[in-house]
N, C-alpha and C positions, 0 to 999 in steps of 0.2 A: 504494500500500500504506500502510495506517495502522492504528494501534491504536484499537479501538472506544472511544468515549466512552460509558460505561455509566451514569453518574450515581451516586446514593447507594446504598449497600448497605442492606439485602440485596436481591439479585436472583438470577436463576437462569442457569446456563450449560448449554447442550446441547453436549456434546463428541461429534462424529461422526468416528470414525477409520475409514479404509477403505484397501483395496488394490484398485486398478482392474484391469479386464480390459484387453487390448491394444486399441488403436484408439480413435477418438473416438466414432463412431456417434451423433453428435448430443449427446454429453455436455456439451461446452462451452456450446452454446446453451441447453441445459436448466439448467445450473448458473447461467448469467447470468439466465435467466428466474426461477429460484427465488430468487435474491438480490433481484431487483426485487419479487417477490411477497411475500417475507418482510418486506421493509422497509415494506410497506403494512399489515402486520398490526398490530392493536392490541397493545401490550405489547412490541413488538420494540425492542431497544435498540441492537443492532449485531452485527457479525460479524467474525471474523478467520479466515484460511484459509492453509494452506501445503501444498504437495505436492511431494515429491521421493521417488518410490517410494511411501512411506506418506503418505496424505493425512490431514490433521487440519483440521476446520472446527469452530470454536467460535462458536455463536450465543448471544446474551444476551437475556434476557427478564425482564419485570417480575414474572411470576407463573407458577405451574404451570398455571393455567387458560389463559394465553396460549400456552404451549407445547402444551397439548392441542388448542387451537383450530387452531394451525398444523399439527399432525399430521393433523387431519381435513380440512384444506383440499383441495378437489378437484384443483387443479393439483399440489399436493404429493403427493397420493395417486398420481397418474399417474406422477410422477417416482420415487416409491418403488418402484412396480411395475416400471418400466423399469430402475431400478437393480438390483433383484434378478434380472431376466431378462437384462440385457445388460452393465451397466457395472461391477459389483463382483464381485470374487472373494470378498470377505468384508468385513464392516463390523461395528462395534460402536458403540452409542449409549449415552452416559452423561449423566445429568441430575444437576446439583449445585446446591446453594444456596451462593451466594457471601456469606459473612458479613462479609468485610473485603477491601479492596483498597487499594493505594497505588501511587504512580507516581513517576517521575523524568523530566524532560525537559531536555535541553540547549538546546532551541529557545526 
């Protein structure tokens, strides 16, 4: 687990908040595959994710165009369809422009 290294602002964040259905049904494998595929997309900067009941995944992108290209990716379209059919009770996606960030590290 690590905090994404996003580089200089501005950049964009896609916040995906979800409540899962019960059971895995291939979800874990697809989530791993989507992370690998997203990381290969032009403009991808990183991702952070947590799940304990409510799931929150934040992916970071250089531009709105990069986000739109990822949304149209064939593998991602398949995952989106399966998500609606099998894996999610509900979800919400928010897209934000990050104007400023700052950090602290004891390391």
